[in-house]
N, C-alpha and C positions, 0 to 999 in steps of 0.2 A: 582441584586446582583454581587459584583467583588470581586474579590479571593481576601483575606487579607494574607501580607504578610508569617503571619502565616501557611496558607494551601499551599500557594508555597514554601516552606520549606520542608512540609510534603511531596506535590506533587513531586519531586527531588528525595526525601530518599526514597521511592517507588519506584521510576522512575528508577534511578541506582541502586536499586536493580535487577529487573526486569532483567535490559540489563547485571548487571554481571553475572547473576545465567544463560543466554543463553549461554553468551558468555564461557561459561564452556567445551560446546558441539561445538558451531563456534568459533576456536581460532583462534584471533588476527583481528575480523572484527567488533571491537565494533561499525564502526561509520555505516556498514551497520542493526545493531539489535538495535541500538536507532533509523534510520529513519524506521525500521520496528515497531519499540511500536509506535514512533508520529503516523505512518497510522492508527495502532489500535485504539489508545486514542484519533485519530480526527474522526472517526468514519468512517476510510474511507477503500481504498484497495490498493494492493502493486501489480508495476508489476515485476519482475526480468529478465531481460534480460542476459542472462550467458548462456556458456560451460554447456555439463553434467560435474556433479561427484565434483560441487564445494557445496555442502551442503545447499540448497536449501531444503530438503524433509527435512533433518535434523534443519532447522529453522525453518521450522511450528510446525511441534511436538514440541520443544523444547519451543516454546512460548505457546502453547496448555498445555504444562504440567505447565509450571509457572504460569500460570489465571488457574489450573487446570478448563480449558476448554479440549472440545475435538478435535480432529482432523480426519482430511478425506481426503488422495490424490485419484486425479482424473487423472488416465495416458491419454491426450487427442489425440484420431487420427482417422482416417479419416474415418472410420465406426462409429464410436462415436454419438450415439442419443441423443437427448434432454431428453427423459426420461431417459434415463441412466444417469442421473446427479439430475435431480429435483424428479423423482419417477415417478412410474404408480401406473397406477387404472386396478386391478386386480379381476375377476369374482368371487365373492364366492359362490357356487349352494348354497351350504347349507343355506345363509339367502336369497338368489337371489340379492344381492347388490352387486355394485363396491365399493372395500376396495381400499384405497389408502395407498400404498407402498412406504414409502421413499425413496427418494436415499442419494446421497453421500451428497448431497450440505447443509442436516441440521447437524451442527455442527459448532463448534465455529470458527474452523480455520478450511481453506476446501484451497487446494492444488491442481493448476488447473496445472497440467504438460504440457508443448510445448503445450499453449493452441492456435496455429498459426496452429497444426497438424489437427484439427479437422474445419468440414466447416461451413464455415458461420452462418447456420439456427443451430450448436451443440453452435458454441459462442455466438449465439441469447439468447441463454437459460439463460444466466447468467444476463442481463442487468434487469431485470424487480428487480432478487432479490438484486443486486449489486444498485442498487437504493434504494429500497423501503423493502431491509430485507422481501419479501414473492417471495414465489411462489405462479401462479394459476394454477391450472388442475380440467380440464373437469370444468371449470365456479368456484370450489371453491377454497377460498386465505389458502394458509397454509404458517402461520410464521415462520419463522428460527430460528434459536438459535439465544440467544443476551448472549454477542456481538458475532459480525461476523465479519470477513472478511475473505475475498479472496484473495491469495498469485498466482498469475499465474506465468509462467516463461514461455522463450520465447526463443529457441536457432537461436542467431546470425550468425552460422554459416551456418549451412544445410537449406537450403532454398526449397530446390528441392519437392513437395509435401505438400508447407505447404500454407496455406490462411493468409494475412496479416488481422489484426487487423482493421476493419474498426473505421474512426475519431470516435464514437459515442459509441464506447465501449471503446476507448484509454481515451477521457473523463471520464470515469468512473472511471478509478484510481488514485488517489488522487496522486502517487506519480510514479516515474521509479526510479529503482535505480538497481546495481549487487551486485555481493558477491566477484566476483571475486578469483585468486586463493592466499591461503596465503601466509604469509612472509617466510624467511630460517628457521626463530625461533621456528614460528608458526609451517611449516614443521614436520621440528624433533620433536615436543611435538605432532604431529598428529600420526609421524610412532613410537613413543615410546608406544602409548596404541594400538599399532595394534592389541592388541589378544580381541581387545574387538570390536563387530561391529557396526554399526552409529546405526542401529534400538534399540538396548541393552542399549546408554546411555537413560540418564535421568539429568530431572532440576528439583530439588527442586522446588514447590511451593510456591510460593511468596504471592500471594494476592487469592480469590477467583472471580467467573466470575465477580459476583454481584459488587464487589469492583471497578473491572473493569468499568464496566455500570456506578457509580461513580466518579472512576475518569474522563471519557470525560465527564462526564454532570459538573465538576469543571474547568476541560480545558475551558471550551466555557464560562465561566466568567470573564477571564483574562480580563484586560483591552487591548483596543487599543486606540488612541489616531487619533486625524479624523486628524493629519498630516501623520500616518501612513500608513493610509485608502487611502488615497490623493497619494502616496507615491507607492503602489501596485496600484493604478488605472491606474498612470502614467506608471508604468511597462506595464501592460495590454495594455492600447493605443500602448507602442512601438512594443511588438509582431503585431501589426495589419496594423501598416502603417511601419513595415520593405522592404525594399524594398526587400530582398533574402524571403521573407513568404508572401505565397497562400493564408492561412488561418491561424489568428493570435489565440490569446488564449482567452477561452470563459469563462463567465460569470460564471461558474460552474469553470473553473481554478481559478478564481481570489475569491470566497469564498474561494479554497481548502489553497489559499497562507496564506489566514488571517487565516483559522482553525487551519495549521496545526504550522503557528507563536505562535498562542496561546497555544497550547500543548509545543511544543523547548520555550517557555519563561518559560510555568511554571516547562519543567523538569531542566533547568535552575536556578532555584527556583528564579523567578521573576514571579512579580503577574501582570507587564504588561509586552508588545510585543513593541521592540524595533528594528531599521532598519536592525540590521546586524541578527534576528531572521530569515528576510524576505529574505533578500542576503544570506544567507546559502540555504533555501530552493529553491530559486527561480527555479535551474536548473531540482532541481528531481521533482517539481512539473508543472511545465511548457513547458520542454523542448520536452516530447512527446505528447504534445498538439498541437504544427505548423506542419503545412504542405509546405514544401520549396516549393521554385517556380523551378521546374525541372533544368534550366539552372544556378543554384544557386548551387543545388546538384551536377552538374558535372564540376564545380569549386571547386570543395570539403569541399561546407561550410556545415556544420551540426546544429541544434538546440542548443547543446550546447554551438556552438559559438558565436551563435545567441544572447544567453540569455547574452553570456559573456558580450557581445559588448554593449546589452541594461544596463546590470548593471553598466558598467563602465561612457556611455554617459547618463545616468539619473541621477541627484542627488540626493543622498536620506533626509530626516531631517536632522536640528542636533537633538543630543542625547537633547539638553533641549528643545528644539520643539515637540518630539516623550514623552515625560518621565511624 
């Protein structure tokens, strides 16, 4: 089944209301909120690389409120253990059995704050749940809430005492973005509301968690022409053959680009993907998956600049071909 134009219009209306609702809390950050909901409705997770105090916790809480979901925040530290995230089994003397106590990962929206401050062992505790939406403890599988999304943050400034996320874990994030500081006008509006503390701000619920699941399923039915798939494949191939890149984008990255392009097309009221959807998402979806050659990094090359060059050098199909 393919999405109809009427369904695309309804999807776009709900998507806009979700973004506008969260923007009441995160003022002036329309684009990053749009990217966050694109990640959520694509069944993926979001990595935010940003300095402290830019509203990352507020974003996670507001998204959960807008979809009538639950949210938890985990502060990652060097002494954090995997069980502190997933949960632990505790022996019950009365029943003589072990009882599993769920950790904070059992929520719709989980904020993994400063994820790179935890040890690799603790970071790895997220690998299974981010891919399969379940955790395994003592040989027993426990499904997490649905919809489920991890919003992880890392501070690009302070690197002392941090553990760099391995490529396998970076690949689990469907996209990477940053919130950044608000502009002057938004800062004034924030200061005018200084009497209200951040955790007291609430966002009206727009849809239910079940509706989010249905919207995500609907987004998967957006039509993608063979020429657009070919364009994505050529972009992925270009990341692997670029002289500045030691490790290019994976097949998971290619799938992520198509899935998010479908969601973005529906969010824009279209039942089909066009090359501009792919272009708009390419940096957010692919840049964090690239491993650059050390010499290229020394020369100031960044993953974002590599993606920008590839987009220029790789010709997209015409709109007539893609439609």
